[in-house]
mmCIF file of the C-alpha atoms, coordinates in Angstrom:
data_MODEL
# 
_entry.id   MODEL 
# 
loop_
_atom_site.group_PDB 
_atom_site.id 
_atom_site.type_symbol 
_atom_site.label_atom_id 
_atom_site.label_alt_id 
_atom_site.label_comp_id 
_atom_site.label_asym_id 
_atom_site.label_entity_id 
_atom_site.label_seq_id 
_atom_site.pdbx_PDB_ins_code 
_atom_site.Cartn_x 
_atom_site.Cartn_y 
_atom_site.Cartn_z 
_atom_site.occupancy 
_atom_site.B_iso_or_equiv 
_atom_site.pdbx_formal_charge 
_atom_site.auth_seq_id 
_atom_site.auth_comp_id 
_atom_site.auth_asym_id 
_atom_site.auth_atom_id 
_atom_site.pdbx_PDB_model_num 
ATOM 1  C CA . MET A 1 1  ? 7.711  -19.395 -22.233 1.00 0.00 ? 1  MET A CA 1 
ATOM 2  C CA . GLU A 1 2  ? 8.416  -21.460 -19.090 1.00 0.00 ? 2  GLU A CA 1 
ATOM 3  C CA . LEU A 1 3  ? 4.696  -22.411 -18.843 1.00 0.00 ? 3  LEU A CA 1 
ATOM 4  C CA . ILE A 1 4  ? 4.464  -23.632 -22.321 1.00 0.00 ? 4  ILE A CA 1 
ATOM 5  C CA . ASP A 1 5  ? 7.980  -25.351 -22.378 1.00 0.00 ? 5  ASP A CA 1 
ATOM 6  C CA . PRO A 1 6  ? 6.542  -28.831 -21.536 1.00 0.00 ? 6  PRO A CA 1 
ATOM 7  C CA . LEU A 1 7  ? 3.991  -28.549 -24.339 1.00 0.00 ? 7  LEU A CA 1 
ATOM 8  C CA . VAL A 1 8  ? 6.168  -27.644 -27.220 1.00 0.00 ? 8  VAL A CA 1 
ATOM 9  C CA . PRO A 1 9  ? 9.045  -29.498 -28.922 1.00 0.00 ? 9  PRO A CA 1 
ATOM 10 C CA . TRP A 1 10 ? 11.475 -26.624 -29.055 1.00 0.00 ? 10 TRP A CA 1 
ATOM 11 C CA . GLU A 1 11 ? 13.451 -24.908 -26.375 1.00 0.00 ? 11 GLU A CA 1 
ATOM 12 C CA . PRO A 1 12 ? 12.220 -21.469 -25.364 1.00 0.00 ? 12 PRO A CA 1 
ATOM 13 C CA . LEU A 1 13 ? 14.222 -18.598 -26.811 1.00 0.00 ? 13 LEU A CA 1 
ATOM 14 C CA . VAL A 1 14 ? 13.835 -16.500 -23.681 1.00 0.00 ? 14 VAL A CA 1 
ATOM 15 C CA . THR A 1 15 ? 14.021 -17.940 -20.286 1.00 0.00 ? 15 THR A CA 1 
ATOM 16 C CA . ARG A 1 16 ? 14.287 -16.545 -16.881 1.00 0.00 ? 16 ARG A CA 1 
ATOM 17 C CA . SER A 1 17 ? 17.971 -17.228 -16.789 1.00 0.00 ? 17 SER A CA 1 
ATOM 18 C CA . ILE A 1 18 ? 18.614 -15.255 -20.024 1.00 0.00 ? 18 ILE A CA 1 
ATOM 19 C CA . ILE A 1 19 ? 16.665 -12.378 -18.539 1.00 0.00 ? 19 ILE A CA 1 
ATOM 20 C CA . HIS A 1 20 ? 18.823 -12.376 -15.414 1.00 0.00 ? 20 HIS A CA 1 
ATOM 21 C CA . LEU A 1 21 ? 21.997 -12.446 -17.686 1.00 0.00 ? 21 LEU A CA 1 
ATOM 22 C CA . LEU A 1 22 ? 20.808 -9.345  -19.446 1.00 0.00 ? 22 LEU A CA 1 
ATOM 23 C CA . GLU A 1 23 ? 20.370 -7.291  -16.250 1.00 0.00 ? 23 GLU A CA 1 
ATOM 24 C CA . GLU A 1 24 ? 22.921 -4.626  -15.479 1.00 0.00 ? 24 GLU A CA 1 
ATOM 25 C CA . THR A 1 25 ? 24.977 -5.751  -12.567 1.00 0.00 ? 25 THR A CA 1 
ATOM 26 C CA . GLY A 1 26 ? 27.547 -2.805  -12.323 1.00 0.00 ? 26 GLY A CA 1 
ATOM 27 C CA . ALA A 1 27 ? 30.342 -5.437  -12.578 1.00 0.00 ? 27 ALA A CA 1 
ATOM 28 C CA . THR A 1 28 ? 33.561 -4.022  -13.986 1.00 0.00 ? 28 THR A CA 1 
ATOM 29 C CA . ASN A 1 29 ? 37.136 -5.309  -14.326 1.00 0.00 ? 29 ASN A CA 1 
ATOM 30 C CA . GLU A 1 30 ? 38.298 -2.767  -11.928 1.00 0.00 ? 30 GLU A CA 1 
ATOM 31 C CA . ARG A 1 31 ? 35.906 -3.924  -9.310  1.00 0.00 ? 31 ARG A CA 1 
ATOM 32 C CA . ALA A 1 32 ? 36.707 -7.594  -9.898  1.00 0.00 ? 32 ALA A CA 1 
ATOM 33 C CA . SER A 1 33 ? 40.299 -6.721  -9.627  1.00 0.00 ? 33 SER A CA 1 
ATOM 34 C CA . SER A 1 34 ? 39.935 -4.917  -6.422  1.00 0.00 ? 34 SER A CA 1 
ATOM 35 C CA . MET A 1 35 ? 37.657 -7.695  -4.761  1.00 0.00 ? 35 MET A CA 1 
ATOM 36 C CA . LEU A 1 36 ? 39.051 -10.823 -6.189  1.00 0.00 ? 36 LEU A CA 1 
ATOM 37 C CA . GLY A 1 37 ? 42.457 -9.953  -7.475  1.00 0.00 ? 37 GLY A CA 1 
ATOM 38 C CA . TYR A 1 38 ? 41.161 -10.870 -11.084 1.00 0.00 ? 38 TYR A CA 1 
ATOM 39 C CA . VAL A 1 39 ? 43.075 -9.272  -13.880 1.00 0.00 ? 39 VAL A CA 1 
ATOM 40 C CA . PRO A 1 40 ? 41.882 -10.092 -17.341 1.00 0.00 ? 40 PRO A CA 1 
ATOM 41 C CA . LYS A 1 41 ? 44.412 -11.065 -19.951 1.00 0.00 ? 41 LYS A CA 1 
ATOM 42 C CA . VAL A 1 42 ? 42.016 -10.590 -22.929 1.00 0.00 ? 42 VAL A CA 1 
ATOM 43 C CA . HIS A 1 43 ? 39.474 -7.934  -23.389 1.00 0.00 ? 43 HIS A CA 1 
ATOM 44 C CA . TRP A 1 44 ? 36.003 -9.506  -23.146 1.00 0.00 ? 44 TRP A CA 1 
ATOM 45 C CA . LYS A 1 45 ? 35.101 -8.321  -26.726 1.00 0.00 ? 45 LYS A CA 1 
ATOM 46 C CA . ASP A 1 46 ? 38.214 -9.960  -28.143 1.00 0.00 ? 46 ASP A CA 1 
ATOM 47 C CA . ALA A 1 47 ? 37.466 -13.077 -26.150 1.00 0.00 ? 47 ALA A CA 1 
ATOM 48 C CA . VAL A 1 48 ? 33.885 -13.237 -27.595 1.00 0.00 ? 48 VAL A CA 1 
ATOM 49 C CA . ARG A 1 49 ? 35.337 -12.650 -31.068 1.00 0.00 ? 49 ARG A CA 1 
ATOM 50 C CA . MET A 1 50 ? 37.861 -15.353 -30.759 1.00 0.00 ? 50 MET A CA 1 
ATOM 51 C CA . GLN A 1 51 ? 35.229 -17.728 -29.502 1.00 0.00 ? 51 GLN A CA 1 
ATOM 52 C CA . MET A 1 52 ? 33.013 -16.986 -32.637 1.00 0.00 ? 52 MET A CA 1 
ATOM 53 C CA . ASP A 1 53 ? 35.999 -17.281 -34.948 1.00 0.00 ? 53 ASP A CA 1 
ATOM 54 C CA . GLU A 1 54 ? 36.721 -20.811 -33.508 1.00 0.00 ? 54 GLU A CA 1 
ATOM 55 C CA . MET A 1 55 ? 33.078 -21.921 -33.719 1.00 0.00 ? 55 MET A CA 1 
ATOM 56 C CA . ALA A 1 56 ? 33.081 -20.879 -37.412 1.00 0.00 ? 56 ALA A CA 1 
ATOM 57 C CA . VAL A 1 57 ? 36.008 -23.220 -38.045 1.00 0.00 ? 57 VAL A CA 1 
ATOM 58 C CA . ARG A 1 58 ? 35.090 -26.106 -35.747 1.00 0.00 ? 58 ARG A CA 1 
ATOM 59 C CA . GLN A 1 59 ? 31.259 -26.066 -35.756 1.00 0.00 ? 59 GLN A CA 1 
ATOM 60 C CA . LYS A 1 60 ? 30.096 -28.166 -38.872 1.00 0.00 ? 60 LYS A CA 1 
ATOM 61 C CA . SER A 1 61 ? 26.317 -27.235 -38.554 1.00 0.00 ? 61 SER A CA 1 
ATOM 62 C CA . ALA A 1 62 ? 24.121 -24.777 -36.794 1.00 0.00 ? 62 ALA A CA 1 
ATOM 63 C CA . MET A 1 63 ? 23.062 -25.460 -33.214 1.00 0.00 ? 63 MET A CA 1 
ATOM 64 C CA . ARG A 1 64 ? 19.779 -27.048 -32.753 1.00 0.00 ? 64 ARG A CA 1 
ATOM 65 C CA . MET A 1 65 ? 17.202 -24.653 -31.185 1.00 0.00 ? 65 MET A CA 1 
ATOM 66 C CA . HIS A 1 66 ? 14.736 -27.402 -30.195 1.00 0.00 ? 66 HIS A CA 1 
ATOM 67 C CA . LYS A 1 67 ? 14.603 -30.715 -28.343 1.00 0.00 ? 67 LYS A CA 1 
ATOM 68 C CA . PRO A 1 68 ? 14.543 -33.833 -30.371 1.00 0.00 ? 68 PRO A CA 1 
ATOM 69 C CA . ILE A 1 69 ? 11.079 -35.205 -30.916 1.00 0.00 ? 69 ILE A CA 1 
ATOM 70 C CA . THR A 1 70 ? 10.926 -38.712 -29.724 1.00 0.00 ? 70 THR A CA 1 
ATOM 71 C CA . PRO A 1 71 ? 8.053  -41.063 -30.332 1.00 0.00 ? 71 PRO A CA 1 
# 
Protein backbone atom coordinates (compact mmCIF):
# COMPACT_ATOMS: atom_id res chain seq x y z
CA MET A 1 0.00 0.00 0.00
CA GLU A 2 2.81 2.41 0.76
CA LEU A 3 4.24 1.85 -2.73
CA ILE A 4 1.00 2.64 -4.54
CA ASP A 5 -0.06 5.47 -2.21
CA PRO A 6 1.36 8.22 -4.47
CA LEU A 7 -0.56 6.80 -7.42
CA VAL A 8 -4.07 6.48 -6.01
CA PRO A 9 -6.46 9.22 -4.82
CA TRP A 10 -7.41 7.44 -1.58
CA GLU A 11 -5.53 6.79 1.63
CA PRO A 12 -4.31 3.24 2.21
CA LEU A 13 -6.44 1.25 4.62
CA VAL A 14 -3.43 -0.64 5.95
CA THR A 15 -0.15 1.13 6.64
CA ARG A 16 3.02 0.23 8.43
CA SER A 17 1.89 2.34 11.41
CA ILE A 18 -1.37 0.41 11.72
CA ILE A 19 0.51 -2.89 11.59
CA HIS A 20 2.75 -1.69 14.43
CA LEU A 21 -0.29 -0.70 16.49
CA LEU A 22 -1.71 -4.20 16.08
CA GLU A 23 1.41 -5.90 17.45
CA GLU A 24 1.17 -7.38 20.91
CA THR A 25 3.32 -5.31 23.25
CA GLY A 26 2.70 -6.98 26.58
CA ALA A 27 1.68 -3.62 28.02
CA THR A 28 -0.65 -3.83 30.98
CA ASN A 29 -2.10 -1.31 33.39
CA GLU A 30 -0.19 -3.03 36.19
CA ARG A 31 3.12 -2.60 34.36
CA ALA A 32 2.33 1.02 33.49
CA SER A 33 1.41 1.65 37.10
CA SER A 34 4.65 0.17 38.43
CA MET A 35 6.90 1.85 35.84
CA LEU A 36 5.19 5.23 35.41
CA GLY A 37 2.88 5.59 38.34
CA TYR A 38 -0.03 5.56 35.85
CA VAL A 39 -3.37 4.59 37.34
CA PRO A 40 -6.29 4.63 34.88
CA LYS A 41 -9.49 6.26 36.03
CA VAL A 42 -11.59 4.65 33.28
CA HIS A 43 -11.28 1.13 31.85
CA TRP A 44 -10.00 1.30 28.26
CA LYS A 45 -13.09 -0.47 26.87
CA ASP A 46 -15.34 2.06 28.57
CA ALA A 47 -13.19 4.92 27.23
CA VAL A 48 -13.50 3.60 23.66
CA ARG A 49 -17.24 3.16 24.10
CA MET A 50 -17.60 6.74 25.41
CA GLN A 51 -15.60 8.07 22.46
CA MET A 52 -17.78 6.18 19.98
CA ASP A 53 -20.93 7.49 21.68
CA GLU A 54 -19.65 11.07 21.47
CA MET A 55 -18.73 10.65 17.81
CA ALA A 56 -22.25 9.36 17.13
CA VAL A 57 -23.65 12.60 18.58
CA ARG A 58 -21.15 15.13 17.19
CA GLN A 59 -20.02 13.68 13.90
CA LYS A 60 -22.49 14.77 11.22
CA SER A 61 -21.07 12.73 8.34
CA ALA A 62 -18.82 9.75 7.84
CA MET A 63 -15.09 10.35 7.88
CA ARG A 64 -13.56 10.47 4.43
CA MET A 65 -11.27 7.56 3.70
CA HIS A 66 -9.56 9.21 0.74
CA LYS A 67 -7.58 12.28 -0.15
CA PRO A 68 -9.45 15.04 -1.96
CA ILE A 69 -8.87 14.95 -5.70
CA THR A 70 -7.49 18.28 -6.85
CA PRO A 71 -7.23 19.30 -10.49
